[in-house]
DSSP file (Angstrom, degrees, kcal/mol; ACC not computed):
  #  RESIDUE AA STRUCTURE BP1 BP2  ACC     N-H-->O    O-->H-N    N-H-->O    O-->H-N    TCO  KAPPA ALPHA  PHI   PSI    X-CA   Y-CA   Z-CA
    1    1 A X              0   0    0      0, 0.0    26,-3.3     0, 0.0     2,-0.5   0.000 360.0 360.0 360.0 140.6 -167.2   35.5   90.7
    2    2 A X  E     -A   26   0A   0     56,-0.3    58,-3.0    24,-0.2    59,-1.8  -0.982 360.0-156.9-126.0 124.0 -169.5   33.1   88.9
    3    3 A X  E     -Ab  25  61A   0     22,-2.6    22,-2.9    -2,-0.5     2,-0.4  -0.856   3.0-153.9-103.8 129.6 -168.9   32.4   85.2
    4    4 A X  E     -Ab  24  62A   0     57,-3.0    59,-2.4    -2,-0.5     2,-0.4  -0.859  12.7-178.1-102.6 133.6 -171.8   31.1   83.0
    5    5 A X  E     -Ab  23  63A   0     18,-2.6    18,-2.8    -2,-0.4     2,-0.2  -0.977  22.7-134.3-131.8 117.3 -170.9   29.0   79.9
    6    6 A X  E     -A   22   0A   0     57,-0.7     7,-2.7    -2,-0.4     2,-0.4  -0.526  29.7-156.0 -69.8 135.5 -173.6   27.7   77.6
    7    7 A X  E     +AC  21  12A   0     14,-3.3    13,-2.3     5,-0.3    14,-1.1  -0.868  26.5 172.8-119.6 144.3 -172.9   24.1   76.6
    8    8 A X  E >  S- C   0  11A   0      3,-3.0     3,-1.6    -2,-0.4    11,-0.1  -0.936  85.4  -5.5-143.2 127.2 -173.8   21.7   73.8
    9    9 A X  T 3  S-     0   0    0     -2,-0.3     3,-0.1     1,-0.3    -1,-0.0   0.854 130.2 -58.2  56.1  38.9 -172.2   18.3   73.8
   10   10 A X  T 3  S+     0   0    0      1,-0.2    81,-0.4    80,-0.0     2,-0.3   0.434 121.6  85.8  77.9  -4.1 -170.0   19.2   76.8
   11   11 A X  E <  S-C    8   0A   0     -3,-1.6    -3,-3.0    79,-0.1    -1,-0.2  -0.821  94.2 -66.0-126.8 169.2 -168.4   22.2   75.1
   12   12 A X  E     -C    7   0A   0     77,-2.1     2,-0.4    -2,-0.3    -5,-0.3  -0.269  52.4-127.7 -54.1 129.9 -169.2   25.9   74.7
   13   13 A X        -     0   0    0     -7,-2.7    52,-1.1     1,-0.1    53,-0.3  -0.686   5.6-141.1 -80.3 130.3 -172.3   26.3   72.5
   14   14 A X  S    S+     0   0    0     -2,-0.4     2,-0.5     1,-0.2    52,-0.4   0.709  96.5  40.5 -70.1 -18.9 -171.7   28.6   69.6
   15   15 A X  S >  S-     0   0    0     50,-0.1     3,-1.8     1,-0.1    -1,-0.2  -0.923  74.1-162.2-128.6 103.8 -175.2   30.1   70.0
   16   16 A X  G >  S+     0   0    0     50,-1.3     3,-1.1    -2,-0.5    -9,-0.1   0.755  83.8  65.3 -66.5 -20.0 -176.1   30.5   73.7
   17   17 A X  G 3  S+     0   0    0      1,-0.3    -1,-0.3   -11,-0.1    50,-0.0   0.648 106.5  42.6 -72.2 -16.8 -179.8   30.8   73.1
   18   18 A X  G <  S+     0   0    0     -3,-1.8    -1,-0.3    27,-0.0    -2,-0.2  -0.064  85.7 131.1-119.1  29.6 -180.0   27.3   71.9
   19   19 A X    <   -     0   0    0     -3,-1.1   -11,-0.2     1,-0.1     3,-0.1  -0.425  57.4-134.1 -83.2 161.2 -177.7   25.4   74.3
   20   20 A X  S    S-     0   0    0    -13,-2.3    22,-2.2     1,-0.2     2,-0.3   0.892  80.1 -17.0 -72.7 -47.0 -178.6   22.3   76.2
   21   21 A X  E     -AD   7  41A   0    -14,-1.1   -14,-3.3    20,-0.3     2,-0.4  -0.905  61.5-113.7-155.7 170.1 -177.3   23.5   79.5
   22   22 A X  E     -AD   6  40A   0     18,-2.8    18,-3.0    -2,-0.3     2,-0.5  -0.975  15.8-146.8-120.2 135.6 -175.3   26.0   81.4
   23   23 A X  E     -AD   5  39A   0    -18,-2.8   -18,-2.6    -2,-0.4     2,-0.6  -0.885  15.7-162.3 -95.9 131.7 -172.1   25.3   83.3
   24   24 A X  E     -AD   4  38A   0     14,-3.2    14,-2.0    -2,-0.5     2,-0.6  -0.954   7.6-167.6-111.9 114.6 -171.9   27.7   86.3
   25   25 A X  E     -AD   3  37A   0    -22,-2.9   -22,-2.6    -2,-0.6     2,-0.5  -0.896  14.5-148.5-111.4 122.1 -168.4   27.9   87.7
   26   26 A X  E     +AD   2  36A   0     10,-2.1     9,-3.5    -2,-0.6    10,-1.2  -0.697  30.7 177.2 -80.0 122.3 -167.6   29.5   91.0
   27   27 A X  E     - D   0  34A   0    -26,-3.3     2,-0.7    -2,-0.5     7,-0.2  -0.915  33.2-134.3-130.6 159.4 -164.1   30.9   90.6
   28   28 A X  E >>> - D   0  33A   0      5,-2.8     4,-1.9    -2,-0.3     5,-1.3  -0.887  15.4-165.4-106.5  98.3 -161.7   33.0   92.8
   29   29 A X  T 345S+     0   0    0     -2,-0.7    -1,-0.1     1,-0.3     5,-0.0   0.752  85.3  57.8 -60.8 -23.0 -160.3   35.8   90.7
   30   30 A X  T 345S+     0   0    0      1,-0.2    -1,-0.3    -3,-0.1    -2,-0.0   0.866 121.3  26.0 -76.6 -31.8 -157.5   36.6   93.1
   31   31 A X  T <45S-     0   0    0     -3,-0.9    -2,-0.2     2,-0.1    -1,-0.2   0.510 101.2-129.9-102.9  -7.0 -156.1   33.1   93.1
   32   32 A X  T  <5 +     0   0    0     -4,-1.9     2,-0.4     1,-0.2    -3,-0.2   0.905  58.8 143.1  56.5  45.3 -157.4   32.2   89.5
   33   33 A X  E   < -D   28   0A   0     -5,-1.3    -5,-2.8    66,-0.1     2,-0.6  -0.898  55.3-130.6-117.5 145.3 -158.9   29.0   90.8
   34   34 A X  E     -D   27   0A   0     -2,-0.4    -7,-0.2    -7,-0.2     3,-0.1  -0.841  22.4-172.1 -90.0 125.4 -162.1   27.2   89.8
   35   35 A X  E     -     0   0A   0     -9,-3.5     2,-0.3    -2,-0.6    -8,-0.2   0.848  58.8 -30.5 -89.4 -43.8 -163.8   26.5   93.1
   36   36 A X  E     -D   26   0A   0    -10,-1.2   -10,-2.1     2,-0.0     2,-0.4  -0.980  52.4-131.2-169.8 166.0 -166.6   24.3   91.8
   37   37 A X  E     -D   25   0A   0     -2,-0.3     2,-0.4   -12,-0.2   -12,-0.2  -0.984  12.3-172.7-132.4 138.2 -169.0   23.7   88.8
   38   38 A X  E     -D   24   0A   0    -14,-2.0   -14,-3.2    -2,-0.4     2,-0.5  -0.996  12.3-151.2-131.4 128.2 -172.7   23.2   88.6
   39   39 A X  E     -D   23   0A   0     -2,-0.4     2,-0.4   -16,-0.2   -16,-0.2  -0.855  15.9-173.4 -96.7 126.8 -174.5   22.2   85.4
   40   40 A X  E     -D   22   0A   0    -18,-3.0   -18,-2.8    -2,-0.5     2,-0.1  -0.966  28.7-113.7-121.0 134.9 -178.1   23.5   85.0
   41   41 A X  E     -D   21   0A   0     -2,-0.4   -20,-0.3   -20,-0.2     2,-0.1  -0.428  41.5-110.7 -57.8 134.2 -180.6   22.5   82.2
   42   42 A X        -     0   0    0    -22,-2.2     3,-0.1    -2,-0.1    -1,-0.1  -0.441  29.6-119.6 -67.7 144.2 -181.3   25.5   80.1
   43   43 A X        -     0   0    0      1,-0.2    -1,-0.1    -2,-0.1     3,-0.1  -0.256  50.5 -68.3 -69.8 170.2 -184.8   26.9   80.4
   44   44 A X        -     0   0    0      1,-0.1     2,-0.7     5,-0.0    -1,-0.2  -0.304  62.8 -97.4 -58.5 145.6 -187.0   27.0   77.3
   45   45 A X        +     0   0    0     -3,-0.1     2,-0.4     4,-0.1    -1,-0.1  -0.538  60.5 153.6 -74.6 112.0 -185.7   29.5   74.8
   46   46 A X    >   -     0   0    0     -2,-0.7     3,-2.2    -3,-0.1     4,-0.5  -0.994  50.6-102.2-136.9 131.1 -187.6   32.7   75.2
   47   47 A X  T 3  S+     0   0    0     -2,-0.4    -2,-0.0     1,-0.3    24,-0.0  -0.276 105.8  10.2 -56.7 129.8 -186.3   36.1   74.3
   48   48 A X  T 3> S+     0   0    0      1,-0.0     4,-0.6     4,-0.0    -1,-0.3   0.331 100.1 104.0  90.4  -8.6 -185.1   38.1   77.3
   49   49 A X  H <>  +     0   0    0     -3,-2.2     4,-1.8     1,-0.2     5,-0.1   0.840  68.2  59.8 -77.6 -38.8 -185.4   35.1   79.7
   50   50 A X  H  > S+     0   0    0     -4,-0.5     4,-2.7     1,-0.2     5,-0.3   0.849  95.4  58.2 -65.7 -39.1 -181.8   34.1   80.2
   51   51 A X  H  > S+     0   0    0      1,-0.2     4,-1.9     2,-0.2    -1,-0.2   0.970 112.9  38.0 -59.2 -54.0 -180.3   37.3   81.6
   52   52 A X  H  X S+     0   0    0     -4,-0.6     4,-3.0     2,-0.2    -1,-0.2   0.918 116.2  53.9 -61.4 -40.3 -182.6   37.5   84.6
   53   53 A X  H  X S+     0   0    0     -4,-1.8     4,-1.1     1,-0.2    -1,-0.2   0.929 113.4  42.0 -59.0 -46.3 -182.5   33.7   85.1
   54   54 A X  H  <>S+     0   0    0     -4,-2.7     5,-2.3     2,-0.2     4,-0.5   0.820 111.6  54.2 -68.7 -31.2 -178.7   33.6   85.1
   55   55 A X  H ><5S+     0   0    0     -4,-1.9     3,-1.4    -5,-0.3    -2,-0.2   0.910 107.3  52.2 -64.4 -45.4 -178.5   36.7   87.3
   56   56 A X  H 3<5S+     0   0    0     -4,-3.0    -1,-0.2     1,-0.3    -2,-0.2   0.822 105.6  54.9 -60.6 -31.5 -180.8   34.9   89.8
   57   57 A X  T 3<5S-     0   0    0     -4,-1.1    -1,-0.3    -5,-0.2    -2,-0.2   0.581 125.0-105.8 -78.3 -14.6 -178.3   31.9   89.7
   58   58 A X  T < 5 +     0   0    0     -3,-1.4   -56,-0.3    -4,-0.5    -3,-0.2   0.500  61.7 160.8 101.6   6.7 -175.5   34.3   90.7
   59   59 A X      < +     0   0    0     -5,-2.3    -1,-0.3     1,-0.2   -56,-0.2  -0.350  16.8 172.9 -64.4 138.2 -173.7   34.6   87.4
   60   60 A X  S    S+     0   0    0    -58,-3.0    21,-2.7     1,-0.3     2,-0.3   0.539  71.0  34.8-114.4 -20.2 -171.4   37.8   87.0
   61   61 A X  E     -be   3  81A   0    -59,-1.8   -57,-3.0    19,-0.2     2,-0.4  -0.993  61.2-163.7-137.0 140.3 -169.8   36.8   83.7
   62   62 A X  E     -be   4  82A   0     19,-2.5    21,-2.4    -2,-0.3     2,-0.5  -0.999   6.7-163.6-121.5 128.8 -171.2   35.0   80.6
   63   63 A X  E     +be   5  83A   0    -59,-2.4   -57,-0.7    -2,-0.4     2,-0.3  -0.958  23.1 162.6-109.8 120.0 -168.7   33.6   78.0
   64   64 A X  E     - e   0  84A   0     19,-3.1    22,-2.0    -2,-0.5    21,-0.7  -0.902  46.8-132.9-136.7 162.3 -170.3   32.7   74.6
   65   65 A X  S    S-     0   0    0    -52,-1.1    44,-1.8     1,-0.3    20,-0.9   0.918  93.6  -2.8 -74.2 -46.9 -169.4   32.1   71.0
   66   66 A X        +     0   0    0    -52,-0.4   -50,-1.3   -53,-0.3    -1,-0.3  -0.995  62.3 171.8-149.3 150.4 -172.1   34.4   69.8
   67   67 A X        -     0   0    0     -2,-0.3    43,-0.2    43,-0.3    -3,-0.0  -0.936  31.7-112.3-160.8 134.9 -174.8   36.6   71.0
   68   68 A X     >  -     0   0    0     -2,-0.3     4,-2.3    44,-0.2     5,-0.2  -0.205  32.4-111.8 -69.1 157.8 -177.1   39.1   69.6
   69   69 A X  H  > S+     0   0    0      1,-0.2     4,-2.1     2,-0.2     5,-0.1   0.825 114.7  52.8 -60.0 -34.4 -176.9   42.7   70.5
   70   70 A X  H  > S+     0   0    0     42,-0.4     4,-2.2     2,-0.2    -1,-0.2   0.901 109.1  50.3 -69.2 -39.6 -180.2   42.8   72.4
   71   71 A X  H  > S+     0   0    0      2,-0.2     4,-2.4     1,-0.2     5,-0.2   0.927 108.3  52.8 -61.6 -43.0 -179.2   39.9   74.5
   72   72 A X  H  X S+     0   0    0     -4,-2.3     4,-2.1     1,-0.2    -1,-0.2   0.917 109.6  48.7 -55.2 -47.3 -175.9   41.6   75.3
   73   73 A X  H  X S+     0   0    0     -4,-2.1     4,-2.3     1,-0.2    -1,-0.2   0.887 110.5  51.5 -64.0 -36.6 -177.7   44.7   76.4
   74   74 A X  H  X S+     0   0    0     -4,-2.2     4,-1.5     1,-0.2    -2,-0.2   0.904 109.4  49.1 -70.8 -36.5 -180.1   42.7   78.6
   75   75 A X  H  <>S+     0   0    0     -4,-2.4     5,-2.8     2,-0.2     4,-0.3   0.874 110.7  50.7 -71.5 -34.7 -177.2   40.9   80.3
   76   76 A X  H ><5S+     0   0    0     -4,-2.1     3,-1.1     3,-0.2    -2,-0.2   0.904 108.4  52.2 -64.2 -38.7 -175.5   44.3   80.9
   77   77 A X  H 3<5S+     0   0    0     -4,-2.3    -1,-0.2     1,-0.2    -2,-0.2   0.821 107.1  52.8 -62.9 -30.4 -178.7   45.6   82.4
   78   78 A X  T 3<5S-     0   0    0     -4,-1.5    -1,-0.2     2,-0.2    -2,-0.2   0.442 122.5-109.0 -81.0  -3.0 -178.7   42.4   84.7
   79   79 A X  T < 5S+     0   0    0     -3,-1.1     2,-0.5     1,-0.3    -3,-0.2   0.779  75.6 136.3  79.1  27.0 -175.1   43.3   85.8
   80   80 A X      < -     0   0    0     -5,-2.8    -1,-0.3    -6,-0.1   -19,-0.2  -0.940  52.2-133.4-110.6 121.8 -173.6   40.4   83.9
   81   81 A X  E     -e   61   0A   0    -21,-2.7   -19,-2.5    -2,-0.5     2,-0.4  -0.520  21.5-144.0 -71.6 136.0 -170.4   41.0   81.8
   82   82 A X  E     -e   62   0A   0     -2,-0.2     2,-0.5   -21,-0.2   -19,-0.2  -0.873  17.7-175.8-104.7 131.0 -170.5   39.5   78.4
   83   83 A X  E     -e   63   0A   0    -21,-2.4   -19,-3.1    -2,-0.4     2,-0.3  -0.991  14.5-178.0-122.9 119.8 -167.5   37.9   76.5
   84   84 A X  E     +e   64   0A   0     -2,-0.5    22,-1.8   -21,-0.2   -19,-0.2  -0.832  53.0  48.0-119.9 160.6 -168.3   36.8   73.0
   85   85 A X  S    S+     0   0    0    -20,-0.9    22,-0.3   -21,-0.7   -20,-0.2   0.569  70.6 153.3  92.3  11.7 -166.1   35.1   70.3
   86   86 A X        -     0   0    0    -22,-2.0    -1,-0.2    -3,-0.2    19,-0.1  -0.349  44.9-108.4 -71.7 153.0 -164.9   32.3   72.6
   87   87 A X        -     0   0    0     17,-0.4     2,-1.1     1,-0.1   -75,-0.2  -0.393  32.4 -97.1 -78.1 157.5 -163.9   29.0   71.2
   88   88 A X  S    S+     0   0    0    -77,-0.1     2,-0.3    -2,-0.1    -1,-0.1  -0.648  74.4 127.6 -73.4 102.6 -165.8   25.8   71.5
   89   89 A X        -     0   0    0     -2,-1.1   -77,-2.1   -76,-0.0     2,-0.1  -0.872  65.8 -72.0-145.8 175.3 -163.9   24.2   74.4
   90   90 A X     >  -     0   0    0     -2,-0.3     4,-2.2   -79,-0.2     3,-0.3  -0.387  47.8-112.9 -73.7 155.7 -164.7   22.6   77.8
   91   91 A X  H  > S+     0   0    0    -81,-0.4     4,-2.6     1,-0.2     5,-0.2   0.839 112.2  56.1 -61.0 -35.4 -165.8   25.1   80.5
   92   92 A X  H  > S+     0   0    0      2,-0.2     4,-2.6     1,-0.2    -1,-0.2   0.916 109.0  46.8 -57.8 -46.2 -162.8   24.6   82.8
   93   93 A X  H  > S+     0   0    0     -3,-0.3     4,-2.4     1,-0.2     5,-0.2   0.924 113.7  48.2 -63.9 -44.6 -160.4   25.5   80.0
   94   94 A X  H  X S+     0   0    0     -4,-2.2     4,-2.3     2,-0.2    -2,-0.2   0.929 113.7  46.3 -63.0 -43.3 -162.4   28.5   79.0
   95   95 A X  H  X S+     0   0    0     -4,-2.6     4,-2.7     2,-0.2    -2,-0.2   0.915 112.3  50.0 -64.6 -44.4 -162.7   29.8   82.6
   96   96 A X  H  X S+     0   0    0     -4,-2.6     4,-1.8    -5,-0.2    -1,-0.2   0.899 112.2  48.0 -66.2 -38.6 -159.0   29.2   83.4
   97   97 A X  H  X>S+     0   0    0     -4,-2.4     5,-2.4    -5,-0.2     6,-1.0   0.912 112.3  49.4 -63.5 -41.3 -158.1   31.1   80.2
   98   98 A X  H ><5S+     0   0    0     -4,-2.3     3,-0.8     4,-0.2    -2,-0.2   0.924 111.7  48.2 -64.5 -45.1 -160.5   34.0   81.1
   99   99 A X  H 3<5S+     0   0    0     -4,-2.7    -1,-0.2     1,-0.2    -2,-0.2   0.843 112.4  48.8 -64.5 -32.9 -159.1   34.2   84.6
  100  100 A X  H 3<5S-     0   0    0     -4,-1.8    -1,-0.2    -5,-0.2    -2,-0.2   0.522 112.9-119.6 -84.5  -6.1 -155.4   34.2   83.2
  101  101 A X  T <<5S+     0   0    0     -3,-0.8    -3,-0.2    -4,-0.7    -4,-0.1   0.716  88.8 105.1  74.6  21.7 -156.4   36.9   80.7
  102  102 A X      < +     0   0    0     -5,-2.4     2,-0.3    -6,-0.2    -4,-0.2   0.322  36.6 132.6-114.6   5.8 -155.5   34.7   77.8
  103  103 A X        -     0   0    0     -6,-1.0     2,-1.1     1,-0.1    -9,-0.0  -0.442  56.4-132.9 -64.4 123.2 -158.9   33.8   76.5
  104  104 A X        +     0   0    0     -2,-0.3   -17,-0.4     2,-0.0     2,-0.3  -0.668  47.4 148.1 -77.3 101.8 -159.0   34.2   72.8
  105  105 A X        +     0   0    0     -2,-1.1   -20,-0.3   -19,-0.1     2,-0.1  -0.761   8.8 100.9-125.9 172.2 -162.2   36.1   72.2
  106  106 A X        +     0   0    0    -22,-1.8     2,-0.3    -2,-0.3   -22,-0.1  -0.545  50.8  78.1 156.5 -87.6 -163.4   38.7   69.7
  107  107 A X  S    S-     0   0    0    -22,-0.3     2,-0.6    -2,-0.1    -1,-0.2  -0.458  71.5-129.8 -69.5 120.5 -165.6   38.0   66.6
  108  108 A X        -     0   0    0     -2,-0.3   -42,-0.2     1,-0.1    -1,-0.1  -0.603  13.9-156.5 -70.0 112.9 -169.2   37.7   67.7
  109  109 A X  S    S+     0   0    0    -44,-1.8     2,-0.4    -2,-0.6   -43,-0.3   0.327  70.6  79.9 -78.8   7.1 -170.4   34.5   66.0
  110  110 A X        -     0   0    0    -43,-0.2   -43,-0.3   -45,-0.2    -2,-0.1  -0.945  58.2-166.6-116.0 138.3 -174.0   35.6   66.1
  111  111 A X              0   0    0     -2,-0.4    -1,-0.1     1,-0.1   -43,-0.1   0.137 360.0 360.0-111.1  22.0 -175.4   38.0   63.6
  112  112 A X              0   0    0      0, 0.0   -42,-0.4     0, 0.0   -44,-0.2   0.322 360.0 360.0-135.3 360.0 -178.8   39.0   65.1
């Protein structure tokens, strides 16, 4: 499993489309361990670009603070599970909470 987390200033970006970079964390869901992390500069913001770009990088889950409905649908079409409403924290903490089933998510912080 590979988890994508949009970053701004080293923590989860509240609006994924305007992040500085993405942390891609390879994780083992059976052992709940983070195997490695790769940070990639975000491509230019273009509607519809990020889902296929992250799918090409192997992402299977994206965890964001907020994301528009169209983007969520595009990620689903690309086979990437979307989790919204996550707190601004460092990627390792977010991924560990997700793997443990304790990630506090919910309210989509994006209204478009």
